[in-house]
N, C-alpha and C positions, 0 to 999 in steps of 0.2 A: 502493500501500500504505499503510495507516493505523498509527501509531506502533507500538501494541500488537501487531499482525501482524508487524511489521518484528521488533520486539523476540524475538517467538515464533520466527520463520525462523533470525533469528542465533543464539539458544541451542542451538533445533536443530540447525543447521550446526555449530555447537562440538562438541556432544556426537558428533555422527559422525564430526569429525575427530579427536576424542577415543578413538573408537572404531579409527580405522584407525590413530593412533599404538599403541593396546594390539597391534594385530594387527601393526603392523610390530616391536616390541618383542617378541613373540612367536615370530618367525620365520615368521609365517605369509605374509609380503609382504616383498618386497625394493624395490619403489617402489610409493608411493600419489599419485595425481592426484585432487587435490583441489579442487573450485570451490568457492568463498566470496565472499561480500559483502565489499568493501572494507573495511567498520569491522569486520570481524572477524581482520583479516589481523597487526593489532598482536599480538593475544592469542595467535593462532596462531604466531607467531615465538619471539616471548620460551617457550612453551611447546617448541618445537622445539629452541632456544638451549640450554634450561635441561638438556635431556635429549641435546644434544650432538648432534643429529639434521641432518645434512645436507639443504639445501631451496633450491628455486629458483622464486621468482615470475617469473610470467608475466601481465602484464595483458590482460585480455580485452577490456574497456572502462573506462568511466568509475566504472562500479557492482560489477564482479565480477572476482577473478580466478583464476586457474590455481595452485595451490599443488603442486609437486611436491616429494617429501618420501622418504628413505629411505637405503638405501645409497649413500657416497660413489659407488662407480663407479656406478651407476644413473643417478644424479643429473648427472655429468659427463658422460655419454652425453646426456643430454636436453638440456643446454647445447648440446653441440656442432652442436643445431637451428637455432640463431638465432633463438630466441624466436620463431619462425615460430606464426600460427594453426593448430591442430589439423588445420583443413581444408583448409591447406595443404601439408601432411607429402609428401612424396613416397610411394609405396608402400614403398619400403624403409625409411622413417622411422618410417612407421606400422606395419610390422609389428616393426620394434625394440621401441617404443613397448608395443604390445600383449601382446608376450614377457615385456618388464619390468615389466610391470605383473599377470602372471600369469595372463593369459587361455591357453586352451587353445590349446598349439601346432598341431594341425592345424586348427581352424578359424581360425587366424589364417595359415595356410598357405593355405587355400582362399580366405581375403581377401585376402590378396596376390596370388596368382594372377586372381582378379577383378579386383583393380586392374590389373592388367599384360595384362588381356584373354587369357587365356589359359584360362580356362573358359568 
């Protein structure tokens, strides 16, 4: 990715982050999972700390991170999953994450049962 494209991507990613933060502040979400390039993390963390928002950073690889932020109880729950990669979550952890992110409860239940080979 050339520098111009990368800068444009980082800018777009930050705008999406700002939108997620807005939704959190308006009560539309209780938890956000935002995947971001590592270069954008410091600016995002500054913004979260300025707004007194609880967050947790999970490194994906050398280039990207998962940034969980929102209500303290939600973030603390995610921390209990011991920084596992999302694809390593147990069916129960996956269900909890989906519910905390505001996904449809019935769809999450069907997903859980599918993971548990019940459907």
